[in-house]
N, C-alpha and C positions, 0 to 999 in steps of 0.2 A: 728870521730863522724859521724853517718849516718845522712844524710840530705834529705830534700824533696824539690824538685823544683816545683813551681807553675807557670803554663803557661797560657797565655791568650787563651781561647778556640777559639777566632776568628782568630788571626794571629800567634798563637803559640809563641809569644814573651815571654821571661822570665819575670815574674812579681817580684818574690822574691824567695830566697832559705832560708829555715828555718830548724833548727835541729829537728830531731825526738826526742820525749821523750823516754828514755830508759825504759826497764821493771822495773828497780829499782825505777825510778822516778814515774811511773804510780802506782805501788804497794805501794809506799810511800804515794802518794796522797790518795789512798784507805785507808791505815792505818789511816791517819789523819782524813778522813771523818768518819771512823768507830769510832774512839775515840770521835769525836765531838758528834756523835749521842748518844753514851752511857754515856756521861757526861751531865746530864740534866742542870747543872749549866751554860753550854755553849749555851743552846737553846735560840733562838731568840723569844721574845714575839710577839704576833700578831701586836701590834702597831709598834714595831720595823721593822717587815717585811713590813708593809704597808708603812712606811717612806722610807725604802730602795727602794721599788718598785716605789714610787712616784719620787724618785731621778733618778731612771733608766729612767723613762719616760722623765724627764726634760733633761737628758744628751743625750738621743736618738734624741730628737727634736733639741737639740743644735748642734749635730753632724750628722744631717739628711743627708746632701749632701755627706759627707765623707763616711757614711755607704752605701748609695745608689751607689756611684761610685765604692767602693771596691767590693760590691756584684756583680754588673753588669760586672766589669772588670774580675773577676775570675770565675764567674758562667755563663756568656754569655747571661743572660736574658736582653732584651732591657730595656733601662732606663725607658720608659713609664710604663712598667709592674713592674719593680723593685721598683718604687715609690709607686705603689699600694701595693706591698708586705710590704714595709716599714710602710705605714699607718696601714696596718693590724697588723703588729708586735707591734706597739705602742698601738693599741687598745687591743691587746692580754694581755698586761701588765695591762691595765685598768680593763679588765675583771677579771684578777686574784685578784686584789684588791677588786673588787665587791664581788667575791665569797668567799673570806676569811670570810666575815661577814655572809655568808649563810651556811657555813659548821657547822653543829651541830649534836646533838643527839636527842633522844626521850625517853619518858617514856615507860617502859615495864611493863604492869599492873601485879600486884601481888594480892593475896588474893582470887583467884578463887577456890583454893583448900585449905583444912585444913593445908597442909604442907607448903603453901606459905604465911600464914598470918604473920602479924607483919613485913612485908618487903616492901621496895620500891626499884625500879630499874630504872636506867637511862643509856643510852649509851652515849659515847663520841667518838670523832675521834682523833687519834694520827698519826703523820708521820710514814710511813711504815718502814723507815730506809734508808740506803744508796742506791741511785739511780745511775745506769749507763745508760747514754743516747747515743745511737749510731745513727748517722744521715746520711742523703742523701745529694746530691749536689745541688738539683734543686731549693731550696728556702733557701739560706744560712742565711738570717736574721730570717725569720719567723719560720723555723724549730728549731733554737736554742731557740727562745721564747717558742715554744710549748713543748720543751723537757727539759727546765731548769726552766723557770719561775713558772710553777705549783709546782715544788719541792721546790723552794725558798719560795713560798707563803704558803705552808703547813709546812715548817720547816724541810725538808728532805735534807741532804747533797747530792749534785749531781756532778758526774763526766761526762763531756761532751766530746765526740769524734766526731768532724765534719768529713765530707767526705774528703779524702786525696787530692781531686782536688780543694776544696773550704775551706781551713782552715783559711784564712786571715780575713774573716768577723767575724768568731767566736772569733778569738783572739782579734779583735777590740771590739767586744761585751763584752769580758771578762774584758778588760780595763774599760769599762763603768760600769760594775757590781762592780769592785773594787773601782772605783772613787765614786760610789753611796753609799759606806759605808758597802757593804756586807763583813763581816769578812772572813779572809782567811780560805779556806777549805769548805765553804758552796757551792761554785760552782768552779770547777777546769776544765779548758779546756785543753785537752791533744791532741797531734798529735803523733800518733804511728802507727806501722806496725800491720798487721792483727793478727799475732801470739800473740802480746802483748794485743791486744783487747780481744782475746779469754781468755788469762790469767785473765784479769780484770773481764769479765762477768761470768766466771766459779768459781770465788771466793765465799766462803761461807759468806763473809762479804757484798756481794751485796744482797739487799732485793728486788729490783725491776729493771728490765731492760726495757727500752724503745728503740725500734728499728724502724727506717724508712729506707727502701731500698728494695733491690731485695728479692724475695721470697726464692731464693736459699740460700742466706746468712742468712736471718732472721730465717728460720726454722733450719738451721745448728747451729746458735748461741743458739737458744732455747734448742736444744738437749744437749748443754754443760752447762746449768745452774745447779747450786747446788740445791739439794733437798730443797724445800720451797721457792725458789726465784720465785716471780711473774713476769709477763711480759706483754707487749703490743707490737704487731707487726703490722706495716703498710706497705703493699706491693703494688702491682699494679693491674690493671685490663684492660679490653678491651672496657669498656664504651659503651655498645650498645645503639642505639637510634632507636625507632620505629616511622616512619613518615606515618601518615594516609592521605588519599586523601584530607581531609578538612583542613590540616595544613595551618596556616598563614605563607606563604613563606616570606612575607616582614619582619616579625619578626624573622623567623626561620633561614634564610640564614646567616645573620650577627652573630647570636648566634652560629651556627654550625662552622662557619669559625673561630670565636674566640676560641671556645672550642676545636677545632681540631689542630690549629696551634699556639696557645699561648705557649710561651717558646719553640718553635720548636717541640711541641708535647711531651716534656719531663716532663710530669705531670702524676701522677698515675691515674687520672680520665679524661685524655684527650679523646675527642670524637674520636673513632676509627672505629667502625662498625655501619653503618647507613643502616637500612632496610627501603626501600622506596617502597610504593605501586606502582605497575607497571603503574597505570593510570596517575601518575604525575612524573614518573622517568625522562622523557625527560626534563621537565621544571626545576626540582630540579637540575639535572646534569648541565644544561646550566648555571643556576644562581650561583651555587656553584663553578663552573669552573671559571666564571668571577670574583667572589670574591677572589678566591685563587690566580689567576694570578695577581691581583692588589696589593697584599701584597708586602711590601718593605722588602727585605732580605739583611742582611749585618751586619755592625759593631754595636754591642749592645750599644756602647757609643755615638751613634748619636741619637738625639732626634726623627728623623723621622723613625728610624728602627722599624719594627713591628715583624719581625722574625729574631732571631739571629742564632748563630752557634750551632752545636751539641757540647756536652761537650768535646769530644775527637775525633780526626780524625778516629779512628777505628770504631766509631759509624756511621760515614758517610759510611764507607766501608760495615758495617753490613747491613744498610738499603738498600744500593745499591744491595747487594747480595739478600736480601729478595725480592726486587721488580723484579729482574731478574728471580727469581724462580717463582713469581706470574705470570709474563708474559708467561713463558714457560708452565704454567699450565692453561693458558687461560684468564688471566685478561687483560682488556683493560686499558692502561694508558691514562687517560683523560687529565691530565696536570702534569707537573713536571716529576718525575720519574728519575731524574738525579741530580748529584752533581753540585753545582754552583762553588765550590772551594773544597780544601781539608778539609774544616771545615764546610761549609754550604751546605744544601741540599734544593732543590726547593720544595715548598709546593706541595704535590702530591695527586691526586685523582685517585683511582683505581676502575674500574667498574667490579662487579661480579667476584672477585677472587675466585679460587677454595677453598672449605671448608678444603682442605688438606694443603694448602699453609701456610707458617709461618705467613703471614700478617693476616690470618684468625684465626689461632690457638694460637698465642702468643701475648703478649703485645708489640706493635711496638716501643713505646717510641721514636718517631720521627715524623716529619711533614708529616704524611701519613694518609689519610682518605679512608676507603673502603666503597663503596656503593653496596648494594645487593637488587635485585628486589624481590618483593613478591606479591602474590595475596591474601593469607589468613593470617590474623593477628596472629592467634594462631600458625600457622606454623612459622612465623617470630619470635615470642616470644620463641618458642621451639629452634630455631637456636641460638637466642641471649643467651639462658640459657645453651647452649651446651658446654661451656668452664668450666674449673676447677676454673676460676677466677670469683669473684662476688664482685663488689664495688659499683659504681654509674651508673645509667642508666637513660634513658629519653624517653618520648613519646610526640609527637606533634599532637594534635587534638583539635577541638573545642567541641567535644561531651563529656560531663561529664561522662556518663556511660562507654564509650570506655576508657577514661582516667583512671577511677577507676578500671575497669577490667584489664587493662594493668599493672597498679601499683601492683595489687594483684598478678598477674601471673609472673612478672619479678623477677628473683632471683637477688636481689641487696639489699645492706644496705639502699640506698637512691634512690628514683626514682623521677626525675624532670618531671613536667608537663609543656610543652611549654617553656623549658629552656635547656641550654646545660648541659652536665654532669660534667663540671668542676666548677660549682657554689659551693661556700662554704662561710660560715661565721663561726667565730671561737667559737661560743657557741652552734652550732648544732652538733648532733652525726655525727662522721666522721670516717669511717674505713671499712675495707674489711671483707667479710665472705669467707668461704671455704679456698682456698689457697691464697686469697688476704689479709689475715691478721687475727689478733686476738685482740679483744677489740675495744674500741672506743676512738678517740683522739681529743676531743675538749678541751678547757681550763678547763671547769668545770669537764668533765669526767676524764681528766688526774689528776686533783687535787684529785678527789675521789679515783682513782687508787693508788695514791701515799700516801694514808692514810689507816689506818685500824681501825676497830671498837673495842672498849673496853666497857664491861658492868660492871657497879658498882651496887652491891646489898647490901642494907643497912638493917640490922635487928635491930629492936628496939621494946621494949615492949609498947611504946606509939603509935606505928603505927597501 
């Protein structure tokens, strides 16, 4: 039997070895979910779903420390940030309960033409069908909540595949779902190899695919979907920031430091490209340098750690290679620029890297921030918009008209004003445009995606 070994991203110690699900097991789970959906006698009523979700909240709170430790151990996110993720995850389930009562239909007026008299029409929402959710490694608790709880809330059976480097948190969450009273088949967590995942998502029995991860994999899986299968894709971006001369540096520096180095930069909306007006570049550089150097890097299971490891040693090697390339092409390394160990990389600031270097053209997904000097804001915006990625962006200024003009001109799904690009709450629209993704992924948006509209038209002589 093929097995999967899960290693600590910090010290590479073996945490656990678990068996892969075979293709037969995965497709068997799909058949079960498909049968459940097509047997309406098995559907869960809204009040039943609400009760199950309430039980999930209770059990998550009861096993809070266990979930936080498991997630930090296998994912490498420091405890301080994993606790924030856990709180968000619990709130995400509460949001789903709230939005169950808000999903409804509307009247479609009839009678405006002679052919439509004696009729009334109303819409209603039904679950879309079987959902396949394929997830990333960087938020093991919250991503499972985002990709399974909306399906449970609307009554759609869901098959969840966590990232192969962080499956243990998902399996623990599956235990909680089961203990909360969710009947077998309504959510099934699988651990399988890529070719089996492709068999799953390409099946005609899948009605909706939710994917969070790299653009290369996401677009590839989308191309394999059966005709009629809907999908939502969440990829990454380069998170540009425009800093005007009047920016409040006292507020801005801590925000940019957190937004750039949170989870060692392994976040799809991490601050990456900061365009700073030349008149304040020296001050911004000095203050950001001091903030980056003060960060505590190391074991994610220690309470004082602020920046943990990269998810795998090869990511450290990749980032090191990218920085060496940037240096050769003219970038100045202000701080960091080197590995601390085989698994940790120093928080790094690069000044004016070439527009042709990988740190300028690709998502870094590591603890690296690039600063670029500008004199004209519109030119900086043009450079910020120059990539094929577009997700979240930001502008720092005290001038309302400058902020509004920049928001209008930046190509992004969301533009923060005087805040870092990694801000998110789970009821706001969240997702990339262009190559950064497809669709929006909040709890309510995902619940809407996982349902479909049905129209009922009633004809009666008394109408």
